[in-house]
PDB file of N, CA, C and O in Angstrom:
ATOM      1  N   MET A   1     -50.772 -15.224  24.683  1.00  0.00           N
ATOM      2  CA  MET A   1     -49.941 -14.109  24.344  1.00  0.00           C
ATOM      3  C   MET A   1     -48.759 -14.583  23.506  1.00  0.00           C
ATOM      4  O   MET A   1     -48.139 -15.605  23.796  1.00  0.00           O
ATOM      5  N   ALA A   2     -48.467 -13.824  22.474  1.00  0.00           N
ATOM      6  CA  ALA A   2     -47.336 -14.150  21.619  1.00  0.00           C
ATOM      7  C   ALA A   2     -46.051 -13.622  22.245  1.00  0.00           C
ATOM      8  O   ALA A   2     -46.024 -12.547  22.844  1.00  0.00           O
ATOM      9  N   LYS A   3     -45.009 -14.390  22.094  1.00  0.00           N
ATOM     10  CA  LYS A   3     -43.714 -13.982  22.639  1.00  0.00           C
ATOM     11  C   LYS A   3     -43.000 -13.089  21.619  1.00  0.00           C
ATOM     12  O   LYS A   3     -42.784 -13.497  20.478  1.00  0.00           O
ATOM     13  N   SER A   4     -42.638 -11.881  22.029  1.00  0.00           N
ATOM     14  CA  SER A   4     -41.965 -10.961  21.116  1.00  0.00           C
ATOM     15  C   SER A   4     -40.479 -11.272  21.069  1.00  0.00           C
ATOM     16  O   SER A   4     -39.911 -11.802  22.024  1.00  0.00           O
ATOM     17  N   LYS A   5     -39.852 -10.933  19.940  1.00  0.00           N
ATOM     18  CA  LYS A   5     -38.410 -11.134  19.814  1.00  0.00           C
ATOM     19  C   LYS A   5     -37.696 -10.117  20.682  1.00  0.00           C
ATOM     20  O   LYS A   5     -38.061  -8.942  20.720  1.00  0.00           O
ATOM     21  N   ASP A   6     -36.681 -10.583  21.372  1.00  0.00           N
ATOM     22  CA  ASP A   6     -35.911  -9.705  22.248  1.00  0.00           C
ATOM     23  C   ASP A   6     -35.002  -8.817  21.408  1.00  0.00           C
ATOM     24  O   ASP A   6     -34.388  -9.291  20.452  1.00  0.00           O
ATOM     25  N   ALA A   7     -34.911  -7.539  21.752  1.00  0.00           N
ATOM     26  CA  ALA A   7     -34.097  -6.598  20.978  1.00  0.00           C
ATOM     27  C   ALA A   7     -32.613  -6.796  21.247  1.00  0.00           C
ATOM     28  O   ALA A   7     -31.790  -6.574  20.359  1.00  0.00           O
ATOM     29  N   ARG A   8     -32.259  -7.214  22.467  1.00  0.00           N
ATOM     30  CA  ARG A   8     -30.847  -7.370  22.811  1.00  0.00           C
ATOM     31  C   ARG A   8     -30.423  -8.826  22.619  1.00  0.00           C
ATOM     32  O   ARG A   8     -31.091  -9.751  23.082  1.00  0.00           O
ATOM     33  N   VAL A   9     -29.297  -9.006  21.926  1.00  0.00           N
ATOM     34  CA  VAL A   9     -28.767 -10.346  21.688  1.00  0.00           C
ATOM     35  C   VAL A   9     -27.303 -10.378  22.126  1.00  0.00           C
ATOM     36  O   VAL A   9     -26.621  -9.353  22.117  1.00  0.00           O
ATOM     37  N   THR A  10     -26.831 -11.556  22.506  1.00  0.00           N
ATOM     38  CA  THR A  10     -25.445 -11.748  22.903  1.00  0.00           C
ATOM     39  C   THR A  10     -24.616 -12.055  21.662  1.00  0.00           C
ATOM     40  O   THR A  10     -24.989 -12.911  20.860  1.00  0.00           O
ATOM     41  N   VAL A  11     -23.492 -11.360  21.502  1.00  0.00           N
ATOM     42  CA  VAL A  11     -22.618 -11.564  20.348  1.00  0.00           C
ATOM     43  C   VAL A  11     -21.197 -11.832  20.830  1.00  0.00           C
ATOM     44  O   VAL A  11     -20.818 -11.450  21.937  1.00  0.00           O
ATOM     45  N   ILE A  12     -20.416 -12.498  19.974  1.00  0.00           N
ATOM     46  CA  ILE A  12     -19.019 -12.789  20.270  1.00  0.00           C
ATOM     47  C   ILE A  12     -18.164 -11.970  19.317  1.00  0.00           C
ATOM     48  O   ILE A  12     -18.370 -11.995  18.104  1.00  0.00           O
ATOM     49  N   LEU A  13     -17.200 -11.242  19.877  1.00  0.00           N
ATOM     50  CA  LEU A  13     -16.276 -10.440  19.081  1.00  0.00           C
ATOM     51  C   LEU A  13     -14.918 -11.146  19.056  1.00  0.00           C
ATOM     52  O   LEU A  13     -14.396 -11.538  20.099  1.00  0.00           O
ATOM     53  N   GLU A  14     -14.355 -11.303  17.860  1.00  0.00           N
ATOM     54  CA  GLU A  14     -13.088 -12.006  17.693  1.00  0.00           C
ATOM     55  C   GLU A  14     -12.070 -11.094  17.029  1.00  0.00           C
ATOM     56  O   GLU A  14     -12.420 -10.320  16.138  1.00  0.00           O
ATOM     57  N   CYS A  15     -10.821 -11.175  17.450  1.00  0.00           N
ATOM     58  CA  CYS A  15      -9.750 -10.328  16.922  1.00  0.00           C
ATOM     59  C   CYS A  15      -9.489 -10.654  15.454  1.00  0.00           C
ATOM     60  O   CYS A  15      -9.291 -11.812  15.087  1.00  0.00           O
ATOM     61  N   THR A  16      -9.493  -9.604  14.614  1.00  0.00           N
ATOM     62  CA  THR A  16      -9.237  -9.812  13.193  1.00  0.00           C
ATOM     63  C   THR A  16      -7.743  -9.944  12.917  1.00  0.00           C
ATOM     64  O   THR A  16      -7.361 -10.542  11.911  1.00  0.00           O
ATOM     65  N   GLY A  17      -6.895  -9.407  13.775  1.00  0.00           N
ATOM     66  CA  GLY A  17      -5.453  -9.498  13.588  1.00  0.00           C
ATOM     67  C   GLY A  17      -4.908 -10.886  13.854  1.00  0.00           C
ATOM     68  O   GLY A  17      -3.982 -11.319  13.169  1.00  0.00           O
ATOM     69  N   CYS A  18      -5.446 -11.585  14.815  1.00  0.00           N
ATOM     70  CA  CYS A  18      -4.971 -12.929  15.149  1.00  0.00           C
ATOM     71  C   CYS A  18      -5.297 -13.921  14.033  1.00  0.00           C
ATOM     72  O   CYS A  18      -4.538 -14.863  13.806  1.00  0.00           O
ATOM     73  N   ILE A  19      -6.403 -13.722  13.343  1.00  0.00           N
ATOM     74  CA  ILE A  19      -6.779 -14.626  12.267  1.00  0.00           C
ATOM     75  C   ILE A  19      -5.822 -14.465  11.092  1.00  0.00           C
ATOM     76  O   ILE A  19      -5.419 -15.449  10.473  1.00  0.00           O
ATOM     77  N   ARG A  20      -5.456 -13.206  10.784  1.00  0.00           N
ATOM     78  CA  ARG A  20      -4.579 -12.934   9.655  1.00  0.00           C
ATOM     79  C   ARG A  20      -3.139 -13.308   9.936  1.00  0.00           C
ATOM     80  O   ARG A  20      -2.388 -13.576   8.998  1.00  0.00           O
ATOM     81  N   ASN A  21      -2.724 -13.335  11.201  1.00  0.00           N
ATOM     82  CA  ASN A  21      -1.333 -13.614  11.548  1.00  0.00           C
ATOM     83  C   ASN A  21      -1.036 -15.105  11.629  1.00  0.00           C
ATOM     84  O   ASN A  21      -0.079 -15.492  12.300  1.00  0.00           O
ATOM     85  N   GLY A  22      -1.809 -15.944  10.981  1.00  0.00           N
ATOM     86  CA  GLY A  22      -1.580 -17.385  10.976  1.00  0.00           C
ATOM     87  C   GLY A  22      -0.517 -17.790   9.977  1.00  0.00           C
ATOM     88  O   GLY A  22      -0.614 -18.869   9.392  1.00  0.00           O
ATOM     89  N   ASN A  23       0.502 -16.956   9.759  1.00  0.00           N
ATOM     90  CA  ASN A  23       1.569 -17.259   8.801  1.00  0.00           C
ATOM     91  C   ASN A  23       2.461 -18.366   9.348  1.00  0.00           C
ATOM     92  O   ASN A  23       2.616 -18.508  10.561  1.00  0.00           O
ATOM     93  N   GLY A  24       3.028 -19.124   8.473  1.00  0.00           N
ATOM     94  CA  GLY A  24       3.925 -20.193   8.885  1.00  0.00           C
ATOM     95  C   GLY A  24       3.492 -21.523   8.300  1.00  0.00           C
ATOM     96  O   GLY A  24       2.581 -21.594   7.474  1.00  0.00           O
ATOM     97  N   VAL A  25       4.160 -22.570   8.742  1.00  0.00           N
ATOM     98  CA  VAL A  25       3.897 -23.898   8.203  1.00  0.00           C
ATOM     99  C   VAL A  25       2.579 -24.448   8.728  1.00  0.00           C
ATOM    100  O   VAL A  25       1.802 -25.033   7.973  1.00  0.00           O
ATOM    101  N   LYS A  26       2.326 -24.262  10.022  1.00  0.00           N
ATOM    102  CA  LYS A  26       1.127 -24.836  10.634  1.00  0.00           C
ATOM    103  C   LYS A  26      -0.147 -24.100  10.238  1.00  0.00           C
ATOM    104  O   LYS A  26      -1.212 -24.710  10.146  1.00  0.00           O
ATOM    105  N   LYS A  27      -0.046 -22.792  10.002  1.00  0.00           N
ATOM    106  CA  LYS A  27      -1.191 -21.931   9.690  1.00  0.00           C
ATOM    107  C   LYS A  27      -2.253 -21.990  10.777  1.00  0.00           C
ATOM    108  O   LYS A  27      -3.451 -21.917  10.506  1.00  0.00           O
ATOM    109  N   VAL A  28      -1.782 -22.125  12.024  1.00  0.00           N
ATOM    110  CA  VAL A  28      -2.671 -22.099  13.178  1.00  0.00           C
ATOM    111  C   VAL A  28      -2.299 -20.878  14.000  1.00  0.00           C
ATOM    112  O   VAL A  28      -1.140 -20.742  14.391  1.00  0.00           O
ATOM    113  N   PRO A  29      -3.249 -19.980  14.280  1.00  0.00           N
ATOM    114  CA  PRO A  29      -2.904 -18.806  15.073  1.00  0.00           C
ATOM    115  C   PRO A  29      -2.485 -19.187  16.480  1.00  0.00           C
ATOM    116  O   PRO A  29      -2.961 -20.178  17.034  1.00  0.00           O
ATOM    117  N   THR A  30      -1.582 -18.387  17.060  1.00  0.00           N
ATOM    118  CA  THR A  30      -1.093 -18.678  18.404  1.00  0.00           C
ATOM    119  C   THR A  30      -2.201 -18.532  19.434  1.00  0.00           C
ATOM    120  O   THR A  30      -2.248 -19.281  20.410  1.00  0.00           O
ATOM    121  N   GLY A  31      -3.080 -17.584  19.224  1.00  0.00           N
ATOM    122  CA  GLY A  31      -4.195 -17.394  20.136  1.00  0.00           C
ATOM    123  C   GLY A  31      -5.210 -16.472  19.513  1.00  0.00           C
ATOM    124  O   GLY A  31      -4.853 -15.584  18.738  1.00  0.00           O
ATOM    125  N   ILE A  32      -6.452 -16.666  19.834  1.00  0.00           N
ATOM    126  CA  ILE A  32      -7.506 -15.816  19.301  1.00  0.00           C
ATOM    127  C   ILE A  32      -8.195 -15.145  20.481  1.00  0.00           C
ATOM    128  O   ILE A  32      -8.738 -15.806  21.366  1.00  0.00           O
ATOM    129  N   SER A  33      -8.159 -13.826  20.471  1.00  0.00           N
ATOM    130  CA  SER A  33      -8.794 -13.049  21.525  1.00  0.00           C
ATOM    131  C   SER A  33     -10.285 -12.943  21.234  1.00  0.00           C
ATOM    132  O   SER A  33     -10.670 -12.597  20.117  1.00  0.00           O
ATOM    133  N   ARG A  34     -11.119 -13.230  22.208  1.00  0.00           N
ATOM    134  CA  ARG A  34     -12.562 -13.140  22.029  1.00  0.00           C
ATOM    135  C   ARG A  34     -13.189 -12.413  23.204  1.00  0.00           C
ATOM    136  O   ARG A  34     -12.783 -12.589  24.352  1.00  0.00           O
ATOM    137  N   TYR A  35     -14.180 -11.600  22.899  1.00  0.00           N
ATOM    138  CA  TYR A  35     -14.954 -10.885  23.903  1.00  0.00           C
ATOM    139  C   TYR A  35     -16.426 -11.215  23.704  1.00  0.00           C
ATOM    140  O   TYR A  35     -16.871 -11.418  22.574  1.00  0.00           O
ATOM    141  N   ILE A  36     -17.178 -11.268  24.786  1.00  0.00           N
ATOM    142  CA  ILE A  36     -18.624 -11.485  24.732  1.00  0.00           C
ATOM    143  C   ILE A  36     -19.300 -10.201  25.175  1.00  0.00           C
ATOM    144  O   ILE A  36     -18.963  -9.641  26.218  1.00  0.00           O
ATOM    145  N   THR A  37     -20.252  -9.737  24.381  1.00  0.00           N
ATOM    146  CA  THR A  37     -20.967  -8.500  24.682  1.00  0.00           C
ATOM    147  C   THR A  37     -22.395  -8.618  24.168  1.00  0.00           C
ATOM    148  O   THR A  37     -22.782  -9.647  23.614  1.00  0.00           O
ATOM    149  N   GLN A  38     -23.166  -7.569  24.353  1.00  0.00           N
ATOM    150  CA  GLN A  38     -24.546  -7.525  23.869  1.00  0.00           C
ATOM    151  C   GLN A  38     -24.715  -6.361  22.928  1.00  0.00           C
ATOM    152  O   GLN A  38     -24.012  -5.356  23.029  1.00  0.00           O
ATOM    153  N   LYS A  39     -25.661  -6.502  22.002  1.00  0.00           N
ATOM    154  CA  LYS A  39     -25.990  -5.404  21.116  1.00  0.00           C
ATOM    155  C   LYS A  39     -27.494  -5.356  20.929  1.00  0.00           C
ATOM    156  O   LYS A  39     -28.192  -6.353  21.110  1.00  0.00           O
ATOM    157  N   ASN A  40     -27.983  -4.169  20.562  1.00  0.00           N
ATOM    158  CA  ASN A  40     -29.393  -3.986  20.282  1.00  0.00           C
ATOM    159  C   ASN A  40     -29.612  -4.282  18.806  1.00  0.00           C
ATOM    160  O   ASN A  40     -29.051  -3.606  17.943  1.00  0.00           O
ATOM    161  N   ARG A  41     -30.420  -5.282  18.516  1.00  0.00           N
ATOM    162  CA  ARG A  41     -30.642  -5.722  17.150  1.00  0.00           C
ATOM    163  C   ARG A  41     -31.328  -4.658  16.297  1.00  0.00           C
ATOM    164  O   ARG A  41     -31.098  -4.578  15.090  1.00  0.00           O
ATOM    165  N   ARG A  42     -32.165  -3.851  16.924  1.00  0.00           N
ATOM    166  CA  ARG A  42     -32.899  -2.821  16.170  1.00  0.00           C
ATOM    167  C   ARG A  42     -32.004  -1.642  15.797  1.00  0.00           C
ATOM    168  O   ARG A  42     -32.134  -1.097  14.701  1.00  0.00           O
ATOM    169  N   ASN A  43     -31.107  -1.246  16.680  1.00  0.00           N
ATOM    170  CA  ASN A  43     -30.237  -0.097  16.407  1.00  0.00           C
ATOM    171  C   ASN A  43     -29.053  -0.449  15.516  1.00  0.00           C
ATOM    172  O   ASN A  43     -28.634   0.375  14.702  1.00  0.00           O
ATOM    173  N   THR A  44     -28.501  -1.661  15.652  1.00  0.00           N
ATOM    174  CA  THR A  44     -27.351  -2.085  14.851  1.00  0.00           C
ATOM    175  C   THR A  44     -27.663  -3.420  14.187  1.00  0.00           C
ATOM    176  O   THR A  44     -27.268  -4.468  14.698  1.00  0.00           O
ATOM    177  N   PRO A  45     -28.366  -3.399  13.056  1.00  0.00           N
ATOM    178  CA  PRO A  45     -28.714  -4.661  12.397  1.00  0.00           C
ATOM    179  C   PRO A  45     -27.525  -5.334  11.709  1.00  0.00           C
ATOM    180  O   PRO A  45     -27.534  -6.550  11.520  1.00  0.00           O
ATOM    181  N   ASN A  46     -26.494  -4.553  11.329  1.00  0.00           N
ATOM    182  CA  ASN A  46     -25.322  -5.141  10.682  1.00  0.00           C
ATOM    183  C   ASN A  46     -24.331  -5.632  11.737  1.00  0.00           C
ATOM    184  O   ASN A  46     -24.552  -5.483  12.939  1.00  0.00           O
ATOM    185  N   ARG A  47     -23.241  -6.217  11.261  1.00  0.00           N
ATOM    186  CA  ARG A  47     -22.255  -6.787  12.188  1.00  0.00           C
ATOM    187  C   ARG A  47     -21.526  -5.701  12.974  1.00  0.00           C
ATOM    188  O   ARG A  47     -21.217  -4.630  12.453  1.00  0.00           O
ATOM    189  N   LEU A  48     -21.264  -6.007  14.233  1.00  0.00           N
ATOM    190  CA  LEU A  48     -20.634  -5.053  15.140  1.00  0.00           C
ATOM    191  C   LEU A  48     -19.117  -5.191  15.075  1.00  0.00           C
ATOM    192  O   LEU A  48     -18.593  -6.304  15.030  1.00  0.00           O
ATOM    193  N   GLU A  49     -18.412  -4.058  15.069  1.00  0.00           N
ATOM    194  CA  GLU A  49     -16.948  -4.042  15.129  1.00  0.00           C
ATOM    195  C   GLU A  49     -16.522  -3.026  16.172  1.00  0.00           C
ATOM    196  O   GLU A  49     -16.920  -1.862  16.115  1.00  0.00           O
ATOM    197  N   LEU A  50     -15.710  -3.468  17.130  1.00  0.00           N
ATOM    198  CA  LEU A  50     -15.218  -2.592  18.189  1.00  0.00           C
ATOM    199  C   LEU A  50     -13.703  -2.713  18.288  1.00  0.00           C
ATOM    200  O   LEU A  50     -13.123  -3.747  17.959  1.00  0.00           O
ATOM    201  N   ARG A  51     -13.085  -1.648  18.743  1.00  0.00           N
ATOM    202  CA  ARG A  51     -11.636  -1.644  18.940  1.00  0.00           C
ATOM    203  C   ARG A  51     -11.356  -2.028  20.389  1.00  0.00           C
ATOM    204  O   ARG A  51     -11.620  -1.247  21.303  1.00  0.00           O
ATOM    205  N   LYS A  52     -10.822  -3.231  20.601  1.00  0.00           N
ATOM    206  CA  LYS A  52     -10.558  -3.762  21.936  1.00  0.00           C
ATOM    207  C   LYS A  52      -9.098  -4.208  22.017  1.00  0.00           C
ATOM    208  O   LYS A  52      -8.426  -4.356  20.996  1.00  0.00           O
ATOM    209  N   PHE A  53      -8.614  -4.422  23.254  1.00  0.00           N
ATOM    210  CA  PHE A  53      -7.236  -4.859  23.467  1.00  0.00           C
ATOM    211  C   PHE A  53      -7.120  -6.361  23.238  1.00  0.00           C
ATOM    212  O   PHE A  53      -7.912  -7.143  23.764  1.00  0.00           O
ATOM    213  N   CYS A  54      -6.123  -6.755  22.446  1.00  0.00           N
ATOM    214  CA  CYS A  54      -5.861  -8.165  22.193  1.00  0.00           C
ATOM    215  C   CYS A  54      -4.606  -8.568  22.968  1.00  0.00           C
ATOM    216  O   CYS A  54      -3.535  -8.023  22.700  1.00  0.00           O
ATOM    217  N   PRO A  55      -4.698  -9.500  23.916  1.00  0.00           N
ATOM    218  CA  PRO A  55      -3.525  -9.898  24.694  1.00  0.00           C
ATOM    219  C   PRO A  55      -2.503 -10.703  23.882  1.00  0.00           C
ATOM    220  O   PRO A  55      -1.360 -10.844  24.316  1.00  0.00           O
ATOM    221  N   TYR A  56      -2.887 -11.230  22.719  1.00  0.00           N
ATOM    222  CA  TYR A  56      -1.958 -11.998  21.898  1.00  0.00           C
ATOM    223  C   TYR A  56      -1.168 -11.082  20.964  1.00  0.00           C
ATOM    224  O   TYR A  56       0.004 -11.341  20.691  1.00  0.00           O
ATOM    225  N   CYS A  57      -1.802 -10.010  20.472  1.00  0.00           N
ATOM    226  CA  CYS A  57      -1.113  -9.042  19.610  1.00  0.00           C
ATOM    227  C   CYS A  57      -0.425  -7.954  20.434  1.00  0.00           C
ATOM    228  O   CYS A  57       0.427  -7.236  19.912  1.00  0.00           O
ATOM    229  N   TYR A  58      -0.777  -7.823  21.697  1.00  0.00           N
ATOM    230  CA  TYR A  58      -0.267  -6.806  22.625  1.00  0.00           C
ATOM    231  C   TYR A  58      -0.572  -5.385  22.159  1.00  0.00           C
ATOM    232  O   TYR A  58       0.244  -4.483  22.349  1.00  0.00           O
ATOM    233  N   LYS A  59      -1.741  -5.180  21.551  1.00  0.00           N
ATOM    234  CA  LYS A  59      -2.169  -3.845  21.155  1.00  0.00           C
ATOM    235  C   LYS A  59      -3.676  -3.850  20.903  1.00  0.00           C
ATOM    236  O   LYS A  59      -4.311  -4.905  20.872  1.00  0.00           O
ATOM    237  N   HIS A  60      -4.228  -2.666  20.725  1.00  0.00           N
ATOM    238  CA  HIS A  60      -5.649  -2.540  20.432  1.00  0.00           C
ATOM    239  C   HIS A  60      -5.887  -2.898  18.971  1.00  0.00           C
ATOM    240  O   HIS A  60      -5.255  -2.333  18.079  1.00  0.00           O
ATOM    241  N   MET A  61      -6.792  -3.830  18.730  1.00  0.00           N
ATOM    242  CA  MET A  61      -7.117  -4.297  17.390  1.00  0.00           C
ATOM    243  C   MET A  61      -8.625  -4.242  17.190  1.00  0.00           C
ATOM    244  O   MET A  61      -9.382  -4.123  18.153  1.00  0.00           O
ATOM    245  N   ILE A  62      -9.052  -4.328  15.956  1.00  0.00           N
ATOM    246  CA  ILE A  62     -10.488  -4.361  15.661  1.00  0.00           C
ATOM    247  C   ILE A  62     -10.992  -5.776  15.895  1.00  0.00           C
ATOM    248  O   ILE A  62     -10.450  -6.739  15.353  1.00  0.00           O
ATOM    249  N   HIS A  63     -12.026  -5.888  16.701  1.00  0.00           N
ATOM    250  CA  HIS A  63     -12.676  -7.162  16.981  1.00  0.00           C
ATOM    251  C   HIS A  63     -14.038  -7.143  16.281  1.00  0.00           C
ATOM    252  O   HIS A  63     -14.853  -6.251  16.513  1.00  0.00           O
ATOM    253  N   GLY A  64     -14.271  -8.130  15.428  1.00  0.00           N
ATOM    254  CA  GLY A  64     -15.498  -8.208  14.659  1.00  0.00           C
ATOM    255  C   GLY A  64     -16.420  -9.291  15.169  1.00  0.00           C
ATOM    256  O   GLY A  64     -15.982 -10.259  15.790  1.00  0.00           O
ATOM    257  N   GLU A  65     -17.693  -9.120  14.904  1.00  0.00           N
ATOM    258  CA  GLU A  65     -18.708 -10.079  15.339  1.00  0.00           C
ATOM    259  C   GLU A  65     -18.618 -11.343  14.498  1.00  0.00           C
ATOM    260  O   GLU A  65     -18.447 -11.275  13.281  1.00  0.00           O
ATOM    261  N   ILE A  66     -18.733 -12.514  15.159  1.00  0.00           N
ATOM    262  CA  ILE A  66     -18.707 -13.795  14.466  1.00  0.00           C
ATOM    263  C   ILE A  66     -19.988 -14.548  14.774  1.00  0.00           C
ATOM    264  O   ILE A  66     -20.742 -14.179  15.674  1.00  0.00           O
ATOM    265  N   LYS A  67     -20.221 -15.609  14.013  1.00  0.00           N
ATOM    266  CA  LYS A  67     -21.381 -16.463  14.265  1.00  0.00           C
ATOM    267  C   LYS A  67     -21.114 -17.347  15.462  1.00  0.00           C
ATOM    268  O   LYS A  67     -19.960 -17.628  15.787  1.00  0.00           O
ATOM    269  N   LYS A  68     -22.158 -17.780  16.110  1.00  0.00           N
ATOM    270  CA  LYS A  68     -22.010 -18.685  17.249  1.00  0.00           C
ATOM    271  C   LYS A  68     -21.854 -20.098  16.771  1.00  0.00           C
ATOM    272  O   LYS A  68     -21.716 -21.013  17.583  1.00  0.00           O
TER     273      LYS A  68
END
């Protein structure tokens, strides 16, 4: 029997605001908020973006899918 590809995959969501706020001499962000979730590959083939709370920005920010 052939093994079928699983429709659900685990993805990592990273805060887009923390990456952009790396201003300064060091250019290292103070912290990067990350969430782990699952998505259905068949229903959402493109990258996932969700609005989640970022504890470093202290507000709800857009978290985008990144590569593992």
